OpenMM code with the backbone's topology and positions (N, CA, C; nanometers):
from openmm import Vec3, app, unit

residues = "MET SER GLY ARG GLU VAL VAL LEU PHE ILE VAL ARG THR THR GLY PHE ALA LEU VAL THR ALA THR GLY GLY TRP LEU ALA VAL PRO VAL THR ALA ALA VAL TRP SER THR ILE ALA SER ALA GLU ARG ARG ARG GLU LEU HIS LEU ALA LEU ALA ALA SER ALA SER TRP ALA LEU LEU MET LEU TRP GLY ALA SER ALA ALA SER ASN ALA ARG LEU LEU GLY LEU LEU GLY GLY ILE PHE HIS VAL PRO GLY TRP THR PHE VAL LEU LEU THR LEU ALA VAL PRO ALA LEU LEU ALA TRP SER ALA GLY VAL VAL THR SER ALA ILE SER GLY GLN ILE SER ARG ARG ARG ALA ALA ARG ALA".split()
positions = [
    Vec3(10.0695, -3.0313, 6.2381),
    Vec3(9.9793, -2.9151, 6.1782),
    Vec3(9.8999, -2.9627, 6.0525),
    Vec3(9.8081, -2.8590, 6.0566),
    Vec3(9.6652, -2.8945, 5.9786),
    Vec3(9.7009, -2.8384, 5.8417),
    Vec3(9.6276, -2.8599, 5.7440),
    Vec3(9.6460, -2.8390, 5.5996),
    Vec3(9.6288, -2.7038, 5.5903),
    Vec3(9.5455, -2.6263, 5.6802),
    Vec3(9.5386, -2.4845, 5.6505),
    Vec3(9.6298, -2.4158, 5.7201),
    Vec3(9.7065, -2.4719, 5.8209),
    Vec3(9.8440, -2.4190, 5.8815),
    Vec3(9.9498, -2.4155, 5.7881),
    Vec3(9.9342, -2.5377, 5.6809),
    Vec3(10.0528, -2.5383, 5.6090),
    Vec3(10.0214, -2.4627, 5.4866),
    Vec3(9.9097, -2.4372, 5.4384),
    Vec3(9.8905, -2.3387, 5.3396),
    Vec3(9.9229, -2.1708, 5.3701),
    Vec3(9.8728, -2.1644, 5.5152),
    Vec3(9.9191, -2.0211, 5.5467),
    Vec3(10.0774, -1.9988, 5.5951),
    Vec3(10.1429, -2.1221, 5.6097),
    Vec3(10.2862, -2.1068, 5.6157),
    Vec3(10.3485, -2.0805, 5.4655),
    Vec3(10.2818, -2.1405, 5.3862),
    Vec3(10.3639, -2.1372, 5.2303),
    Vec3(10.3095, -2.0080, 5.1760),
    Vec3(10.2042, -1.9291, 5.1965),
    Vec3(10.1445, -1.8064, 5.1536),
    Vec3(10.2493, -1.7305, 5.2190),
    Vec3(10.2435, -1.7309, 5.3681),
    Vec3(10.3497, -1.6222, 5.4367),
    Vec3(10.4580, -1.6210, 5.3910),
    Vec3(10.5493, -1.7504, 5.3782),
    Vec3(10.6739, -1.7442, 5.3387),
    Vec3(10.7095, -1.7038, 5.2000),
    Vec3(10.5997, -1.7149, 5.0890),
    Vec3(10.6391, -1.6430, 4.9755),
    Vec3(10.5959, -1.4949, 4.9929),
    Vec3(10.5293, -1.4565, 5.0403),
    Vec3(10.5019, -1.2950, 5.0842),
    Vec3(10.6154, -1.2326, 5.1436),
    Vec3(10.6764, -1.3053, 5.2381),
    Vec3(10.7834, -1.2626, 5.3106),
    Vec3(10.9073, -1.2673, 5.2152),
    Vec3(10.9204, -1.3702, 5.1250),
    Vec3(11.0292, -1.3532, 4.9990),
    Vec3(10.9924, -1.2423, 4.9149),
    Vec3(10.8735, -1.2273, 4.8717),
    Vec3(10.8436, -1.1485, 4.7499),
    Vec3(10.8797, -0.9766, 4.8087),
    Vec3(10.8386, -0.9551, 4.9599),
    Vec3(10.8381, -0.8285, 4.9882),
    Vec3(11.0054, -0.8140, 5.0345),
    Vec3(11.0730, -0.9011, 5.0719),
    Vec3(11.2025, -0.8714, 5.1263),
    Vec3(11.2620, -0.8492, 4.9790),
    Vec3(11.2466, -0.9229, 4.8955),
    Vec3(11.3330, -0.9059, 4.7423),
    Vec3(11.2877, -0.7655, 4.6654),
    Vec3(11.1593, -0.7348, 4.7013),
    Vec3(11.1339, -0.6228, 4.6325),
    Vec3(11.1478, -0.4751, 4.7574),
    Vec3(11.1407, -0.5041, 4.8620),
    Vec3(11.1681, -0.3891, 4.9645),
    Vec3(11.2632, -0.3715, 5.0530),
    Vec3(11.3393, -0.5019, 5.0684),
    Vec3(11.4556, -0.4921, 5.1256),
    Vec3(11.4371, -0.5675, 5.2729),
    Vec3(11.5200, -0.5641, 5.3747),
    Vec3(11.4891, -0.6231, 5.4746),
    Vec3(11.4154, -0.5240, 5.5957),
    Vec3(11.3688, -0.4219, 5.5827),
    Vec3(11.2948, -0.3315, 5.6352),
    Vec3(11.1340, -0.3801, 5.6230),
    Vec3(11.0980, -0.4389, 5.5036),
    Vec3(10.9872, -0.4624, 5.4771),
    Vec3(10.9349, -0.5843, 5.5689),
    Vec3(11.0209, -0.6600, 5.6378),
    Vec3(10.9995, -0.7779, 5.6910),
    Vec3(10.8790, -0.7345, 5.7948),
    Vec3(10.9426, -0.6459, 5.9091),
    Vec3(10.8952, -0.6163, 6.0416),
    Vec3(10.7173, -0.5457, 5.9952),
    Vec3(10.7385, -0.4423, 5.8959),
    Vec3(10.5723, -0.4074, 5.8286),
    Vec3(10.5149, -0.5218, 5.7944),
    Vec3(10.5672, -0.6214, 5.7198),
    Vec3(10.4682, -0.7134, 5.6265),
    Vec3(10.4229, -0.7811, 5.7771),
    Vec3(10.5066, -0.8437, 5.8710),
    Vec3(10.4740, -0.8998, 5.9839),
    Vec3(10.3564, -0.8529, 6.0755),
    Vec3(10.3457, -0.6881, 6.0851),
    Vec3(10.2703, -0.6333, 6.1795),
    Vec3(10.1418, -0.6018, 6.0924),
    Vec3(10.1317, -0.6222, 5.9855),
    Vec3(10.0074, -0.6571, 5.8940),
    Vec3(9.9365, -0.7675, 5.9079),
    Vec3(10.0316, -0.8634, 5.8864),
    Vec3(9.9660, -1.0072, 5.8999),
    Vec3(9.9217, -1.0415, 6.0567),
    Vec3(9.9706, -0.9808, 6.1459),
    Vec3(9.9555, -1.0014, 6.2808),
    Vec3(9.8387, -0.9249, 6.3397),
    Vec3(9.7946, -0.8176, 6.2596),
    Vec3(9.6756, -0.7692, 6.2748),
    Vec3(9.5367, -0.8184, 6.1977),
    Vec3(9.5978, -0.8882, 6.0882),
    Vec3(9.5162, -0.9467, 6.0005),
    Vec3(9.4541, -1.0989, 6.0571),
    Vec3(9.5563, -1.1566, 6.1305),
    Vec3(9.5339, -1.2984, 6.2089),
    Vec3(9.5222, -1.2818, 6.3651),
    Vec3(9.4586, -1.1879, 6.4096),
    Vec3(9.4122, -1.1183, 6.5394),
    Vec3(9.4053, -1.2848, 6.6193),
    Vec3(9.3064, -1.3500, 6.5846),
    Vec3(9.2737, -1.4672, 6.6336),
    Vec3(9.3178, -1.5973, 6.6407),
    Vec3(9.4602, -1.5881, 6.5830),
    Vec3(9.5443, -1.7076, 6.5693),
    Vec3(9.6176, -1.7150, 6.6455),
    Vec3(9.6134, -1.8270, 6.7272),
    Vec3(9.7133, -1.9204, 6.8515),
    Vec3(9.8490, -1.8902, 6.7682),
    Vec3(9.9292, -1.8604, 6.8495),
    Vec3(10.1035, -1.8319, 6.8111),
    Vec3(10.1229, -1.8057, 6.6964),
    Vec3(10.0788, -1.7141, 6.6498),
    Vec3(10.0633, -1.6156, 6.5511),
    Vec3(10.2516, -1.5525, 6.5501),
    Vec3(10.2998, -1.5050, 6.6570),
    Vec3(10.3973, -1.4479, 6.6438),
    Vec3(10.5267, -1.5523, 6.6058),
    Vec3(10.4910, -1.6617, 6.6360),
    Vec3(10.5933, -1.7961, 6.6081),
    Vec3(10.5647, -1.8413, 6.4800),
    Vec3(10.4503, -1.8289, 6.4454),
    Vec3(10.4460, -1.8818, 6.2870),
    Vec3(10.4905, -1.7519, 6.1886),
    Vec3(10.4634, -1.6281, 6.2232),
    Vec3(10.5282, -1.5316, 6.1271),
    Vec3(10.6854, -1.5534, 6.1472),
    Vec3(10.7296, -1.5689, 6.2771),
    Vec3(10.8923, -1.5608, 6.2810),
    Vec3(10.9434, -1.6967, 6.1551),
    Vec3(10.8590, -1.8225, 6.2067),
    Vec3(10.9222, -1.9261, 6.0968),
    Vec3(10.9133, -1.8778, 5.9509),
    Vec3(10.7856, -1.8085, 5.9216),
    Vec3(10.7849, -1.7945, 5.7673),
    Vec3(10.8911, -1.6741, 5.7265),
    Vec3(10.9092, -1.5814, 5.8118),
    Vec3(11.0193, -1.5108, 5.7812),
    Vec3(11.1669, -1.5750, 5.7480),
    Vec3(11.1647, -1.6593, 5.8390),
    Vec3(11.3150, -1.7338, 5.8542),
    Vec3(11.3182, -1.8134, 5.7141),
    Vec3(11.2430, -1.8817, 5.6822),
    Vec3(11.1953, -1.9669, 5.5808),
    Vec3(11.2089, -1.9124, 5.4612),
    Vec3(11.1580, -1.7807, 5.4519),
    Vec3(11.1588, -1.6876, 5.3364),
    Vec3(11.3099, -1.6302, 5.3105),
    Vec3(11.3727, -1.6289, 5.4362),
    Vec3(11.5021, -1.5835, 5.3616),
    Vec3(11.6070, -1.6832, 5.3368),
    Vec3(11.5648, -1.8152, 5.3861),
    Vec3(11.6492, -1.9252, 5.3417),
    Vec3(11.6211, -1.9696, 5.2057),
    Vec3(11.4856, -1.9275, 5.1503),
    Vec3(11.4782, -1.9843, 5.0066),
    Vec3(11.5373, -1.8553, 4.9247),
    Vec3(11.5447, -1.7259, 4.9945),
    Vec3(11.6327, -1.6401, 4.8966),
    Vec3(11.7698, -1.6647, 4.8893),
    Vec3(11.8197, -1.7035, 5.0103),
    Vec3(11.9809, -1.7362, 5.0199),
    Vec3(12.0128, -1.8498, 4.9451),
    Vec3(11.9344, -1.9641, 4.9295),
    Vec3(11.9601, -2.0618, 4.8233),
    Vec3(11.9203, -2.0454, 4.6930),
    Vec3(11.8390, -1.9364, 4.6413),
    Vec3(11.8046, -1.9041, 4.5276),
    Vec3(11.9340, -1.8343, 4.4687),
    Vec3(11.9909, -1.7099, 4.5388),
    Vec3(12.0835, -1.6195, 4.5267),
    Vec3(12.2172, -1.7158, 4.5507),
    Vec3(12.2221, -1.8375, 4.5975),
    Vec3(12.3719, -1.8611, 4.6394),
    Vec3(12.4364, -1.9229, 4.5542),
    Vec3(12.5634, -1.9206, 4.5244),
    Vec3(12.6630, -2.0183, 4.4330),
    Vec3(12.7640, -2.0791, 4.5449),
    Vec3(12.7610, -2.1855, 4.5144),
    Vec3(12.8177, -2.3040, 4.6287),
    Vec3(12.9798, -2.2546, 4.6679),
    Vec3(13.0354, -2.2503, 4.5799),
    Vec3(13.1710, -2.2469, 4.5798),
    Vec3(13.2159, -2.0769, 4.6409),
    Vec3(13.1383, -1.9853, 4.6024),
    Vec3(13.1729, -1.8766, 4.6729),
    Vec3(13.1471, -1.8286, 4.7993),
    Vec3(13.0165, -1.8896, 4.8294),
    Vec3(12.9760, -1.8945, 4.9578),
    Vec3(13.0507, -2.0173, 5.0610),
    Vec3(13.1043, -2.1051, 5.0110),
    Vec3(13.1744, -2.1805, 5.1115),
    Vec3(13.3173, -2.1021, 5.1226),
    Vec3(13.3949, -2.0420, 5.0568),
    Vec3(13.4696, -1.9902, 5.0691),
    Vec3(13.4840, -1.8512, 5.1635),
    Vec3(13.3553, -1.7760, 5.1509),
    Vec3(13.3069, -1.6664, 5.2216),
    Vec3(13.3073, -1.7102, 5.3844),
    Vec3(13.2487, -1.8451, 5.3969),
    Vec3(13.1752, -1.8981, 5.5354),
    Vec3(13.3164, -1.9498, 5.5860),
    Vec3(13.4095, -2.0267, 5.4878),
    Vec3(13.5349, -2.0292, 5.5681),
    Vec3(13.6608, -1.9436, 5.6267),
    Vec3(13.6407, -1.8247, 5.5579),
    Vec3(13.7178, -1.7076, 5.5461),
    Vec3(13.6400, -1.6316, 5.6912),
    Vec3(13.5399, -1.6344, 5.7103),
    Vec3(13.4585, -1.5639, 5.8123),
    Vec3(13.4852, -1.6447, 5.9297),
    Vec3(13.4519, -1.7789, 5.9245),
    Vec3(13.4914, -1.8340, 6.0373),
    Vec3(13.6212, -1.8500, 6.0905),
    Vec3(13.6942, -1.8518, 5.9945),
    Vec3(13.8387, -1.8411, 6.0353),
    Vec3(13.8768, -1.7196, 6.1387),
    Vec3(13.8244, -1.6148, 6.0923),
    Vec3(13.8352, -1.4699, 6.1509),
    Vec3(13.7752, -1.4915, 6.2961),
    Vec3(13.6518, -1.5234, 6.3014),
    Vec3(13.5817, -1.5119, 6.4269),
    Vec3(13.6117, -1.6609, 6.5190),
    Vec3(13.6715, -1.7644, 6.4322),
    Vec3(13.7036, -1.8857, 6.5342),
    Vec3(13.5796, -1.9577, 6.5819),
    Vec3(13.4713, -1.9532, 6.4559),
    Vec3(13.3515, -2.0362, 6.4576),
    Vec3(13.3467, -2.1085, 6.3412),
    Vec3(13.2500, -2.2230, 6.3508),
    Vec3(13.2220, -2.2887, 6.2375),
    Vec3(13.1426, -2.1914, 6.1432),
    Vec3(13.1769, -2.1705, 5.9971),
    Vec3(13.1004, -2.1234, 5.9079),
    Vec3(12.9568, -2.1358, 5.9113),
    Vec3(12.8809, -2.2125, 5.9355),
    Vec3(12.7496, -2.2392, 5.9224),
    Vec3(12.6941, -2.1790, 6.0372),
    Vec3(12.7551, -2.1354, 6.1509),
    Vec3(12.7104, -2.0186, 6.2414),
    Vec3(12.6385, -1.8854, 6.1714),
    Vec3(12.6937, -1.8325, 6.0980),
    Vec3(12.6633, -1.7236, 6.0232),
    Vec3(12.5498, -1.7543, 5.9403),
    Vec3(12.5113, -1.8451, 5.8687),
    Vec3(12.4105, -1.8840, 5.7958),
    Vec3(12.2944, -1.9033, 5.9072),
    Vec3(12.3075, -1.9389, 6.0516),
    Vec3(12.2211, -1.9399, 6.1399),
    Vec3(12.1971, -1.8148, 6.1891),
    Vec3(12.2804, -1.7243, 6.2070),
    Vec3(12.2437, -1.6000, 6.2472),
    Vec3(12.1927, -1.5103, 6.1486),
    Vec3(12.2262, -1.5361, 6.0375),
    Vec3(12.1270, -1.4633, 5.8765),
    Vec3(12.0015, -1.4947, 5.9007),
    Vec3(11.9838, -1.6344, 5.9418),
    Vec3(11.8384, -1.6646, 5.9384),
    Vec3(11.7706, -1.6285, 6.0413),
    Vec3(11.8319, -1.6100, 6.1726),
    Vec3(11.7927, -1.5292, 6.3110),
    Vec3(11.7270, -1.3951, 6.2829),
    Vec3(11.8054, -1.3229, 6.2058),
    Vec3(11.7575, -1.1694, 6.1720),
    Vec3(11.6159, -1.1464, 6.1377),
    Vec3(11.5364, -1.2361, 6.0222),
    Vec3(11.4031, -1.2256, 5.9809),
    Vec3(11.3107, -1.2778, 6.0949),
    Vec3(11.3758, -1.3449, 6.1407),
    Vec3(11.2633, -1.4327, 6.2547),
    Vec3(11.2480, -1.3184, 6.3654),
    Vec3(11.3558, -1.2625, 6.4105),
    Vec3(11.3755, -1.1744, 6.5307),
    Vec3(11.2696, -1.0559, 6.4995),
    Vec3(11.2959, -1.0217, 6.3558),
    Vec3(11.2428, -0.9005, 6.3260),
    Vec3(11.0538, -0.9123, 6.3202),
    Vec3(11.0250, -1.0285, 6.2702),
    Vec3(10.9129, -1.0569, 6.2370),
    Vec3(10.7977, -1.1100, 6.3731),
    Vec3(10.9011, -1.1562, 6.4625),
    Vec3(10.8512, -1.2064, 6.5924),
    Vec3(10.8304, -1.0986, 6.6630),
    Vec3(10.9151, -0.9884, 6.7161),
    Vec3(10.9148, -0.8665, 6.7401),
    Vec3(10.8103, -0.7808, 6.6871),
    Vec3(10.7612, -0.7532, 6.5695),
    Vec3(10.6514, -0.6728, 6.5063),
    Vec3(10.5343, -0.7229, 6.5664),
    Vec3(10.5254, -0.8751, 6.5256),
    Vec3(10.3866, -0.9232, 6.5476),
    Vec3(10.3928, -0.9246, 6.7254),
    Vec3(10.4729, -0.9169, 6.8418),
    Vec3(10.4298, -0.8807, 6.9493),
    Vec3(10.3684, -0.7376, 6.9722),
    Vec3(10.4775, -0.6823, 6.9191),
    Vec3(10.4167, -0.5291, 6.9477),
    Vec3(10.2849, -0.5082, 6.9016),
    Vec3(10.2690, -0.5325, 6.7841),
    Vec3(10.1332, -0.5471, 6.6977),
    Vec3(10.0038, -0.5957, 6.7941),
    Vec3(10.0456, -0.7147, 6.8444),
    Vec3(9.9260, -0.7905, 6.9156),
    Vec3(9.9309, -0.6878, 7.0568),
    Vec3(10.0205, -0.6220, 7.1288),
    Vec3(10.0263, -0.5572, 7.2496),
    Vec3(9.9604, -0.4176, 7.1942),
    Vec3(9.9509, -0.3707, 7.0971),
    Vec3(9.8990, -0.2335, 7.0527),
    Vec3(9.7325, -0.2736, 7.0233),
    Vec3(9.7231, -0.3747, 6.9531),
    Vec3(9.5759, -0.4078, 6.9410),
    Vec3(9.4859, -0.4498, 7.0512),
    Vec3(9.5613, -0.5128, 7.1574),
    Vec3(9.4963, -0.5529, 7.2739),
    Vec3(9.4586, -0.4290, 7.3765),
    Vec3(9.5573, -0.3307, 7.3626),
    Vec3(9.5083, -0.2068, 7.4021),
    Vec3(9.4125, -0.1321, 7.3650),
    Vec3(9.4321, -0.1382, 7.2365),
    Vec3(9.2924, -0.0323, 7.1571),
    Vec3(9.1203, -0.1459, 7.1737),
    Vec3(9.1673, -0.2598, 7.1932),
    Vec3(9.0491, -0.3298, 7.2262),
    Vec3(9.0141, -0.3037, 7.3639),
    Vec3(9.0866, -0.2978, 7.4430),
    Vec3(9.0627, -0.2904, 7.5751),
    Vec3(8.9820, -0.1304, 7.6076),
    Vec3(9.0419, -0.0304, 7.5437),
    Vec3(8.9999, 0.0996, 7.5597),
    Vec3(8.8644, 0.1248, 7.4923),
    Vec3(8.8046, 0.0466, 7.3544),
    Vec3(8.7027, 0.0331, 7.3311),
    Vec3(8.6318, -0.0252, 7.4152),
    Vec3(8.6341, -0.1407, 7.4719),
    Vec3(8.5617, -0.2005, 7.5666),
    Vec3(8.5258, -0.1095, 7.6789),
    Vec3(8.6186, -0.0435, 7.7555),
    Vec3(8.5877, 0.0595, 7.8504),
    Vec3(8.5089, 0.1560, 7.8078),
    Vec3(8.5236, 0.2427, 7.6984),
    Vec3(8.4273, 0.3122, 7.6715),
    Vec3(8.2658, 0.2827, 7.6564),
    Vec3(8.2688, 0.1660, 7.5931),
    Vec3(8.1347, 0.1141, 7.5839),
    Vec3(8.0442, 0.0750, 7.6882),
] * unit.nanometer
topology = app.Topology()
chain = topology.addChain("A")
for resn in residues:
    res = topology.addResidue(resn, chain)
    for name in ("N", "CA", "C"):
        topology.addAtom(name, app.Element.getBySymbol(name[0]), res)
């Protein structure tokens, strides 16, 4: 990764964390759609947005986590569903990644369609 990509990742991760803390989970696809529109020339932008959204939720989980209560909860849920407790952490981190990725893909498709229509009219 280049220095520019690292800075963009940090900015996006911080941005996703802030909008999630203030606007809830619904702010993730909206923010991803805006950033996908802004960074329309960036390669693999949907993947970068998904990783940043997932990293932001990991930071939020670490910030608000109490180790003892989370360990008990994960153990209880793991016992109920017969899976290791850490799978619930991975599933939780998959939610913002999928929201950001899908919003980025849809926004890319829509902006591409708009560009093609403008080119056809000209």
